[in-house]
C-alpha positions as CSV (number, residue, x, y, z in Angstrom):
1,M,-44.6,54.0,-42.1
2,G,-45.2,54.1,-45.9
3,V,-43.5,51.7,-48.2
4,S,-41.8,53.1,-51.3
5,E,-43.1,52.4,-54.7
6,N,-40.1,50.5,-55.9
7,I,-40.6,48.0,-53.0
8,R,-44.4,47.7,-53.5
9,S,-43.9,47.1,-57.3
10,V,-41.9,43.9,-56.8
11,D,-43.7,40.8,-58.1
12,R,-45.3,39.0,-55.2
13,P,-48.3,36.7,-54.7
14,K,-51.8,38.2,-55.1
15,N,-53.9,39.5,-52.2
16,T,-50.8,40.5,-50.2
17,I,-49.4,43.8,-48.8
18,V,-46.0,44.9,-48.0
19,D,-45.4,46.0,-44.4
20,D,-42.4,48.1,-43.3
21,S,-41.2,47.2,-39.8
22,G,-38.9,50.1,-39.6
23,R,-36.0,47.9,-38.4
24,E,-32.9,47.6,-40.4
25,G,-32.1,44.1,-41.7
26,V,-33.0,41.7,-44.4
27,N,-36.4,41.1,-43.0
28,R,-37.4,44.7,-42.9
29,Y,-40.1,44.5,-45.6
30,S,-42.6,41.7,-44.7
31,V,-45.2,40.4,-47.2
32,R,-48.5,39.6,-45.5
33,M,-51.6,37.8,-46.8
34,R,-54.9,39.4,-46.7
35,S,-56.9,37.3,-44.2
36,G,-60.3,38.9,-44.5
37,V,-62.3,42.1,-43.8
38,K,-62.6,43.9,-40.5
39,Y,-65.9,45.7,-40.1
40,V,-65.8,49.1,-38.5
41,R,-69.0,50.4,-36.9
42,N,-70.4,53.4,-38.8
43,G,-67.5,53.3,-41.2
44,N,-66.2,51.5,-44.3
45,P,-64.9,47.9,-43.9
46,Q,-61.1,47.6,-43.6
47,P,-59.0,44.8,-44.9
48,A,-57.4,42.6,-42.2
49,N,-53.8,41.5,-42.6
50,G,-52.7,37.9,-41.9
51,R,-49.5,36.0,-41.5
52,V,-46.2,36.8,-43.0
53,I,-45.5,34.7,-46.1
54,G,-42.3,36.2,-47.3
55,H,-40.1,39.3,-47.5
56,I,-38.8,41.7,-50.1
57,I,-35.1,41.3,-50.2
58,D,-32.7,42.8,-52.8
59,G,-35.6,43.8,-55.1
60,R,-37.3,40.3,-55.2
61,F,-39.8,38.3,-53.2
62,V,-38.4,35.6,-50.9
63,P,-40.9,33.2,-49.4
64,V,-40.7,32.3,-45.7
65,T,-39.0,28.9,-45.1
66,D,-38.9,26.7,-42.0
67,R,-36.5,27.7,-39.3
68,M,-33.4,25.6,-38.8
69,S,-34.1,22.8,-36.3
70,D,-32.5,22.9,-32.9
71,E,-32.2,19.2,-32.9
72,P,-29.3,17.6,-34.8
73,D,-30.1,15.2,-37.6
74,S,-27.3,12.8,-36.9
75,L,-25.7,11.6,-33.6
76,S,-22.8,9.4,-32.4
77,Y,-24.3,5.9,-32.1
78,G,-21.9,3.1,-31.6
79,A,-20.4,3.6,-28.1
80,A,-23.8,4.7,-26.6
81,A,-25.5,1.7,-28.2
82,L,-23.0,-0.7,-26.6
83,A,-23.6,0.9,-23.1
84,K,-27.4,0.8,-23.7
85,S,-27.3,-2.9,-24.7
86,V,-26.0,-3.9,-21.3
87,S,-27.8,-1.6,-19.0
88,D,-31.6,-2.0,-19.5
89,D,-32.0,-4.0,-16.3
90,L,-30.2,-1.2,-14.3
91,F,-32.8,1.3,-15.6
92,E,-35.5,-1.1,-14.4
93,D,-34.1,-1.3,-11.0
94,L,-33.8,2.5,-10.8
95,L,-37.4,2.9,-11.9
96,A,-38.5,0.6,-9.0
97,V,-37.0,3.1,-6.6
98,Y,-36.8,6.6,-8.2
99,P,-39.3,8.6,-10.3
100,P,-38.8,8.1,-14.1
101,N,-37.2,11.6,-14.7
102,E,-34.6,11.1,-11.9
103,A,-33.9,7.4,-12.9
104,A,-33.4,8.6,-16.5
105,A,-31.0,11.4,-15.3
106,V,-28.9,8.9,-13.3
107,M,-28.6,6.6,-16.3
108,A,-27.8,9.4,-18.7
109,V,-25.0,10.9,-16.5
110,A,-23.6,7.4,-15.8
111,M,-23.6,6.5,-19.5
112,L,-21.8,9.8,-20.3
113,K,-19.2,8.9,-17.7
114,V,-18.6,5.6,-19.5
115,L,-18.4,7.3,-23.0
116,R,-16.3,10.3,-21.9
117,P,-14.1,9.4,-18.9
118,G,-12.9,12.3,-16.8
119,M,-15.4,14.7,-18.5
120,A,-15.7,18.1,-16.8
121,A,-19.1,18.9,-15.3
122,N,-19.8,21.7,-17.8
123,R,-19.4,19.3,-20.7
124,Y,-22.3,16.9,-19.9
125,S,-24.8,18.9,-21.9
126,T,-22.6,19.0,-25.0
127,H,-21.9,15.3,-25.2
128,Y,-25.5,14.5,-24.2
129,G,-26.7,16.4,-27.2
130,R,-24.3,14.8,-29.6
131,T,-24.8,11.2,-28.8
132,F,-27.7,8.7,-28.8
133,V,-27.8,9.1,-25.0
134,S,-30.2,12.0,-25.7
135,K,-32.5,9.6,-27.7
136,Y,-32.4,6.8,-25.1
137,Y,-33.2,9.2,-22.2
138,P,-34.7,12.3,-23.7
139,N,-35.4,15.7,-22.1
140,V,-32.8,15.3,-19.3
141,A,-31.4,18.6,-17.8
142,M,-27.7,18.4,-18.3
143,S,-26.4,21.7,-17.2
144,K,-23.6,21.9,-14.6
145,N,-26.1,23.0,-11.9
146,S,-28.6,20.4,-12.8
147,V,-26.0,17.6,-12.6
148,G,-24.8,19.0,-9.3
149,S,-28.3,19.1,-7.9
150,L,-28.8,15.5,-9.0
151,F,-25.7,14.4,-7.1
152,R,-26.8,16.2,-4.0
153,K,-30.3,14.7,-4.0
154,L,-29.0,11.2,-4.6
155,G,-26.6,11.6,-1.6
156,M,-29.3,12.9,0.7
157,D,-31.7,10.1,0.1
158,G,-30.0,7.0,1.6
159,K,-33.1,4.9,1.8
160,K,-33.5,4.8,-2.0
161,R,-29.9,3.9,-2.5
162,K,-30.1,1.1,-0.1
163,A,-33.4,-0.2,-1.8
164,F,-31.6,-0.2,-5.1
165,Y,-28.6,-2.1,-3.7
166,A,-31.0,-4.6,-1.9
167,S,-32.6,-5.6,-5.1
168,R,-29.2,-6.4,-6.6
169,M,-28.1,-8.3,-3.5
170,A,-31.3,-10.3,-3.5
171,R,-30.4,-11.9,-6.8
172,V,-27.1,-13.3,-5.6
173,A,-27.2,-17.1,-5.5
174,P,-26.4,-18.7,-2.1
175,D,-23.5,-20.7,-3.6
176,H,-21.9,-17.6,-5.2
177,H,-18.9,-15.8,-3.9
178,I,-18.8,-12.1,-2.9
179,A,-15.5,-10.2,-2.7
180,V,-15.3,-7.0,-0.7
181,D,-12.6,-4.5,-1.5
182,G,-11.9,-0.9,-1.0
183,T,-10.1,1.9,-3.0
184,L,-8.9,5.3,-2.1
185,K,-9.9,8.3,-4.2
186,Q,-8.3,11.7,-4.1
187,D,-10.5,14.3,-2.4
188,T,-9.1,17.6,-1.3
189,S,-12.4,19.2,-0.4
190,T,-12.5,21.5,2.6
191,V,-16.3,21.4,3.0
192,N,-17.0,17.7,3.6
193,D,-16.2,15.3,6.5
194,L,-15.3,12.4,4.4
195,S,-12.1,13.9,3.0
196,S,-9.2,12.9,5.3
197,F,-5.5,11.8,5.2
198,S,-5.3,8.1,4.6
199,Y,-2.5,5.7,5.4
200,K,-1.1,6.5,2.0
201,A,-1.0,10.3,2.7
202,R,2.8,10.3,3.1
203,V,3.2,9.0,-0.4
204,K,0.3,10.8,-2.1
205,G,0.5,14.0,-0.2
206,C,-3.2,14.7,-0.3
207,K,-6.5,13.7,1.3
208,D,-8.7,10.8,0.2
209,V,-12.0,9.2,0.7
210,S,-12.4,5.4,1.0
211,V,-15.0,3.6,-1.3
212,L,-15.8,0.0,-0.5
213,Y,-17.2,-2.2,-3.3
214,A,-18.9,-5.7,-3.1
215,Y,-18.4,-7.8,-6.2
216,E,-20.0,-11.0,-7.3
217,I,-17.0,-13.1,-8.5
218,E,-19.0,-15.4,-10.8
219,T,-20.3,-12.5,-12.9
220,M,-17.3,-10.2,-12.2
221,E,-19.9,-7.4,-11.5
222,P,-20.2,-4.9,-8.6
223,L,-23.2,-5.4,-6.3
224,C,-23.1,-2.3,-4.1
225,A,-20.8,0.4,-2.9
226,E,-20.4,2.9,0.1
227,V,-18.3,5.8,0.9
228,F,-16.3,6.0,4.1
229,P,-13.8,8.6,5.4
230,G,-10.3,8.4,4.0
231,N,-8.8,7.6,7.4
232,S,-11.2,4.7,8.1
233,I,-9.4,1.3,8.2
234,D,-10.9,-1.6,6.4
235,A,-11.5,-3.6,9.6
236,S,-13.9,-0.9,11.0
237,S,-15.6,-0.1,7.7
238,F,-16.1,-3.8,6.9
239,S,-18.8,-4.4,9.5
240,A,-20.6,-1.2,8.8
241,F,-20.6,-2.0,5.0
242,I,-22.1,-5.5,5.7
243,N,-24.9,-4.1,7.9
244,D,-25.7,-1.0,5.8
245,N,-26.1,-3.1,2.6
246,N,-27.7,-6.1,4.4
247,I,-25.3,-8.6,2.9
248,T,-26.9,-11.9,4.3
249,K,-25.7,-14.7,1.9
250,G,-22.8,-15.8,-0.1
251,M,-19.2,-16.2,0.7
252,I,-17.1,-13.1,1.4
253,I,-13.5,-13.3,0.2
254,A,-11.6,-10.8,2.1
255,D,-8.3,-9.0,1.4
256,K,-5.0,-10.2,2.9
257,G,-4.5,-9.3,6.5
258,F,-8.1,-8.6,7.2
259,P,-9.1,-9.6,10.8
260,V,-12.2,-11.9,10.7
261,S,-12.8,-10.9,14.3
262,A,-14.2,-7.6,13.0
263,I,-17.2,-9.3,11.5
264,E,-17.7,-12.2,14.0
265,E,-20.9,-10.8,15.4
266,D,-22.3,-10.2,11.9
267,L,-21.6,-13.8,10.9
268,K,-23.4,-15.1,13.9
269,V,-26.7,-13.4,12.9
270,R,-26.3,-14.2,9.3
271,P,-26.1,-18.0,9.0
272,G,-26.2,-17.8,5.1
273,L,-23.1,-15.6,5.0
274,H,-19.7,-17.2,5.0
275,Y,-16.1,-16.0,4.6
276,M,-12.7,-17.0,3.3
277,A,-9.9,-14.8,4.5
278,P,-6.0,-15.0,4.2
279,I,-4.1,-15.0,7.4
280,K,-0.6,-13.5,7.9
281,R,2.4,-15.6,7.3
282,N,3.6,-15.2,10.9
283,D,0.3,-16.4,12.3
284,R,1.1,-19.1,15.0
285,R,-1.7,-21.4,13.6
286,I,0.4,-22.0,10.6
287,S,3.2,-23.7,12.6
288,E,0.9,-25.3,15.2
289,N,-1.1,-27.1,12.5
290,G,1.9,-27.9,10.2
291,M,0.4,-25.9,7.3
292,L,3.8,-25.8,5.5
293,E,3.9,-29.7,5.4
294,F,2.0,-29.9,2.1
295,E,0.1,-33.1,1.3
296,E,-1.2,-32.9,-2.2
297,V,-1.0,-31.2,-5.7
298,V,-3.9,-28.7,-6.4
299,T,-5.8,-29.6,-9.6
300,G,-8.0,-27.3,-11.7
301,T,-5.3,-24.8,-12.3
302,D,-2.4,-24.5,-14.9
303,K,0.0,-23.4,-12.1
304,S,2.3,-25.7,-10.1
305,V,0.7,-25.5,-6.6
306,V,0.7,-27.8,-3.6
307,G,-1.6,-27.5,-0.7
308,K,-2.9,-28.8,2.6
309,K,-6.3,-28.7,4.5
310,V,-6.7,-28.9,8.2
311,D,-9.9,-29.0,10.3
312,L,-9.7,-26.9,13.4
313,K,-11.4,-27.7,16.8
314,N,-13.5,-24.5,16.6
315,G,-15.3,-25.7,13.4
316,R,-13.2,-23.6,11.1
317,Y,-10.8,-24.8,8.4
318,L,-7.3,-23.8,7.3
319,Y,-6.1,-24.1,3.7
320,S,-2.5,-23.6,2.8
321,F,-1.0,-23.3,-0.7
322,R,2.5,-22.8,-2.2
323,D,2.9,-21.6,-5.7
324,S,6.4,-22.7,-7.0
325,Y,6.6,-19.8,-9.5
326,R,5.6,-17.2,-7.0
327,A,8.0,-18.7,-4.5
328,G,10.9,-18.3,-6.9
329,K,9.9,-14.8,-7.8
330,E,9.8,-13.7,-4.2
331,E,13.1,-15.3,-3.4
332,R,14.7,-13.6,-6.5
333,S,13.2,-10.3,-5.3
334,F,14.8,-10.7,-1.9
335,I,18.2,-11.5,-3.4
336,T,18.0,-8.7,-5.9
337,K,17.3,-6.2,-3.1
338,S,20.1,-7.5,-1.0
339,K,22.4,-7.1,-4.0
340,K,21.4,-3.5,-4.5
341,K,21.9,-2.7,-0.8
342,K,25.2,-4.7,-0.8
343,S,24.1,-6.5,2.4
344,F,22.6,-9.9,3.0
345,D,20.6,-10.8,6.2
346,S,21.1,-14.5,6.4
347,D,18.7,-14.9,9.4
348,K,15.9,-13.1,7.7
349,Y,16.5,-15.0,4.4
350,L,16.4,-18.4,6.2
351,S,13.3,-17.5,8.3
352,H,11.3,-16.4,5.2
353,R,12.6,-19.0,2.7
354,D,10.0,-21.7,3.7
355,T,7.1,-19.2,3.3
356,Y,7.9,-17.8,-0.1
357,G,5.0,-18.3,-2.4
358,V,2.8,-19.4,0.5
359,I,-0.7,-18.2,1.3
360,V,-3.0,-19.6,4.0
361,F,-6.8,-19.1,4.3
362,E,-9.2,-19.4,7.1
363,S,-12.8,-20.3,6.4
364,D,-16.0,-21.5,8.0
365,V,-16.9,-23.7,5.0
366,D,-15.6,-27.2,4.3
367,M,-14.3,-27.1,0.6
368,A,-11.9,-28.9,-1.6
369,L,-8.5,-27.3,-2.1
370,S,-9.1,-26.7,-5.8
371,Q,-12.3,-24.7,-4.9
372,V,-10.5,-22.5,-2.4
373,Y,-7.6,-21.8,-4.8
374,N,-9.8,-21.1,-7.8
375,A,-11.8,-18.7,-5.6
376,Y,-8.6,-17.0,-4.5
377,E,-7.4,-16.7,-8.2
378,D,-10.7,-15.1,-9.2
379,R,-10.5,-12.7,-6.2
380,W,-7.2,-11.3,-7.5
381,L,-8.5,-11.0,-11.0
382,L,-11.0,-8.5,-9.6
383,E,-8.0,-6.4,-8.4
384,L,-7.0,-6.0,-12.1
385,L,-10.5,-5.4,-13.3
386,F,-11.1,-2.7,-10.6
387,A,-7.9,-1.0,-11.6
388,Q,-9.1,-1.1,-15.2
389,Y,-12.4,0.5,-14.2
390,K,-10.5,3.4,-12.5
391,G,-8.3,3.8,-15.5
392,E,-11.0,3.7,-18.1
393,E,-13.5,5.8,-16.2
394,S,-11.0,8.2,-14.6
395,L,-12.5,7.4,-11.1
396,D,-9.3,8.2,-9.2
397,S,-10.7,11.5,-8.0
398,T,-14.1,12.7,-6.8
399,N,-14.3,16.3,-8.4
400,V,-17.2,17.3,-6.2
401,Q,-17.7,19.3,-3.0
402,G,-19.9,18.5,0.0
403,D,-20.7,15.2,1.7
404,Y,-24.1,14.7,0.0
405,S,-22.7,15.5,-3.5
406,L,-19.8,13.1,-2.9
407,I,-22.0,10.2,-1.9
408,G,-24.4,10.9,-4.8
409,A,-21.6,11.1,-7.3
410,E,-20.2,7.8,-6.1
411,F,-23.6,6.2,-6.6
412,V,-23.6,7.3,-10.2
413,N,-20.0,6.1,-10.5
414,F,-21.3,2.7,-9.3
415,I,-23.7,2.6,-12.1
416,A,-21.0,3.5,-14.6
417,T,-18.7,0.8,-13.1
418,V,-21.4,-1.9,-13.6
419,M,-21.9,-0.7,-17.2
420,T,-18.1,-0.8,-17.9
421,S,-17.7,-4.3,-16.4
422,R,-20.5,-5.6,-18.7
423,M,-19.2,-3.8,-21.8
424,V,-15.7,-5.2,-21.2
425,R,-17.2,-8.7,-20.8
426,K,-19.3,-8.4,-23.9
427,A,-16.3,-7.1,-26.0
428,G,-14.2,-10.0,-24.6
429,N,-16.9,-12.5,-25.5
430,A,-16.9,-11.1,-29.1
431,K,-13.1,-11.7,-29.2
432,L,-12.6,-7.9,-30.0
433,L,-10.2,-7.4,-27.0
434,D,-7.8,-9.9,-28.5
435,V,-7.0,-7.6,-31.4
436,M,-7.5,-4.1,-29.8
437,T,-7.7,-2.4,-26.5
438,Y,-10.9,-1.3,-24.8
439,G,-10.0,2.3,-25.3
440,D,-9.5,1.9,-29.0
441,L,-12.7,0.0,-29.3
442,M,-14.6,2.8,-27.7
443,D,-12.9,5.4,-30.0
444,D,-13.9,3.4,-33.1
445,L,-17.5,2.9,-31.9
446,S,-17.8,6.5,-31.2
447,S,-17.0,7.3,-34.8
448,A,-20.2,5.4,-35.9
449,W,-22.7,8.2,-36.5
450,R,-26.3,7.6,-37.5
451,Q,-29.4,9.7,-38.4
452,S,-31.2,10.7,-35.3
453,D,-34.6,9.9,-36.6
454,S,-33.8,6.1,-37.0
455,T,-35.8,4.1,-34.5
456,D,-35.6,0.6,-35.9
457,K,-32.7,-1.8,-35.3
458,P,-29.7,-0.7,-37.5
459,R,-28.7,-2.7,-40.5
460,S,-25.3,-2.4,-42.0
461,A,-26.9,-2.0,-45.4
462,D,-29.3,0.8,-44.6
463,K,-28.8,4.4,-45.7
464,K,-29.0,6.0,-42.2
465,W,-25.3,5.7,-41.4
466,V,-23.3,9.0,-41.5
467,H,-19.6,8.8,-42.6
468,T,-19.1,5.4,-40.8
469,L,-16.3,3.2,-42.0
470,P,-16.9,-0.4,-43.0
471,S,-14.5,-1.7,-40.5
472,V,-16.5,0.0,-37.7
473,L,-19.7,-1.6,-39.0
474,V,-17.9,-5.0,-38.6
475,L,-17.3,-4.2,-35.0
476,L,-21.0,-3.3,-34.5
477,E,-22.1,-6.5,-36.2
478,K,-19.8,-8.6,-33.9
479,L,-21.3,-6.8,-30.8
480,G,-24.9,-7.4,-32.1
481,L,-25.5,-3.7,-32.5
482,S,-26.2,-3.9,-36.3
483,E,-27.6,-6.5,-38.5
484,P,-24.9,-7.7,-40.9
485,L,-25.1,-7.7,-44.7
486,I,-26.6,-10.9,-46.2
487,K,-24.3,-12.0,-48.9
488,E,-25.6,-14.5,-51.5
489,S,-23.4,-17.5,-51.7
490,R,-22.5,-18.8,-55.2
491,K,-20.3,-21.5,-56.5
492,V,-16.8,-20.7,-57.4
493,G,-16.1,-20.7,-61.2
494,R,-17.8,-19.8,-64.4
495,P,-21.6,-20.4,-64.4
496,K,-23.1,-22.9,-66.8
497,K,-24.7,-21.6,-70.0
498,A,-28.3,-22.0,-70.4
499,K,-29.3,-24.9,-72.8
500,T,-31.0,-23.6,-75.9
501,E,-30.3,-26.5,-78.4
502,P,-30.7,-30.2,-78.1
503,E,-27.5,-31.9,-77.1
504,K,-25.5,-33.5,-80.0
505,P,-24.8,-37.2,-79.7
506,K,-21.4,-37.8,-78.1
507,R,-18.7,-39.4,-80.3
508,P,-17.1,-42.6,-79.2
509,R,-14.1,-42.4,-77.1
510,G,-10.6,-42.8,-78.5
511,R,-8.8,-41.5,-81.7
512,P,-10.8,-42.1,-84.9
513,R,-9.1,-44.3,-87.6
514,K,-7.7,-42.7,-90.8
515,N,-9.5,-43.9,-94.0
516,P,-10.8,-47.2,-92.5
517,E,-10.8,-50.0,-95.2
518,P,-14.2,-51.6,-95.9
519,Q,-14.3,-55.2,-94.8
520,A,-15.0,-57.9,-97.5
521,K,-18.2,-59.6,-97.2
522,I,-18.0,-63.4,-96.5
523,E,-20.2,-65.4,-98.8
């Protein structure tokens, strides 16, 4: 197609031609360089056209410029950096079991769960592309189908999950304590066998799955996790959990009412594994051994607690405690309920009065009363911590279908839970949670944006921050995620002037005399 004269006459670089593509649009008239000569057999040489260097637009030559980049030039840094700072060893453990691309995908999805709790599956790709997660674990497929496929594969390969958990269990010190606890998560799926009505079904009105977690009390960190049907009771799941995850050492601190008989055989074949479990208040061993006849005050706690220790004939030990504050609280609760019901059961009140605030433990280890009580206190701190994990990560429902997908999703949730526990602990050590909530901290850190091409450790004084408030930089400094500004210290007050002239002799102290009279000379 020929090009009109008014187009060809526009000023443009030499040795170029104008090519009409015939398509409507601003790029219709392309300006090409002459790249050489094409020889034609038995004919005249013909010029060869090269690459496009510009276009004729609105009667003028417009050179070709680089296309807009598909990669953002700035990303949300703060919250992702905090998660990355506490999770490098988790990535190493995953790399020892999974291929690098799958290990990176697990870390990326888990980190996004921490940064965006309750996020829908179709939003992973969006938040992956706007945070530094995409820099830490690049080229990870984050579509809804890709994440679903990852969950399914993780759930299908139980050997790799167990190998990952085994490496974590192997690092538990023999004298450390392990708490095993379970939680119910809503799961209304009709295509998996794990969703079932639990004992709380009459209250919740929906099906659940049961997830058991093992925690190391000293580090306040989860060690392993496993999914069980929602109608599975703790006593039956406990033994399977110990065997499946090969828990062979440490001390298991069980929940109230858990029957130790459920793991008797497991304890026999695991001499390094011990237990400490509370027994029911109506257990006959309490009265037979006089466990309510307390003998000493428990030290090492700020609470007012008395206790007693008894050696049993079977080699086991009983430890009883009575917390005066908790006893008063339970008694007030009973009286308040009686007042609301406008009825008072005197026999029930008298039979329970001596056991208010009382808890009795059975164990196969000889310990001091203070050791047992402090371990119990730490055990119940984990209840609060686990509730926080579910609240911060929105882990109260599964949001997946199929048995394998459910198991794989809970494995990723486990990684996210470990990250969260470490992030909470790091923020607490930095004294940040004394002045703000964890959620507010994550919101502020997410507002710290940084240029995506920055690879060195951030400094608060560099020029690569993007609309980041100084107060947020202070948070990053306290968490060790940014090097603080170095302020030169100087003395308070006006600086001394430089000496340019020799000092004048100082006059004598005191007020000078007025017109002093000359003294007469003595001859």
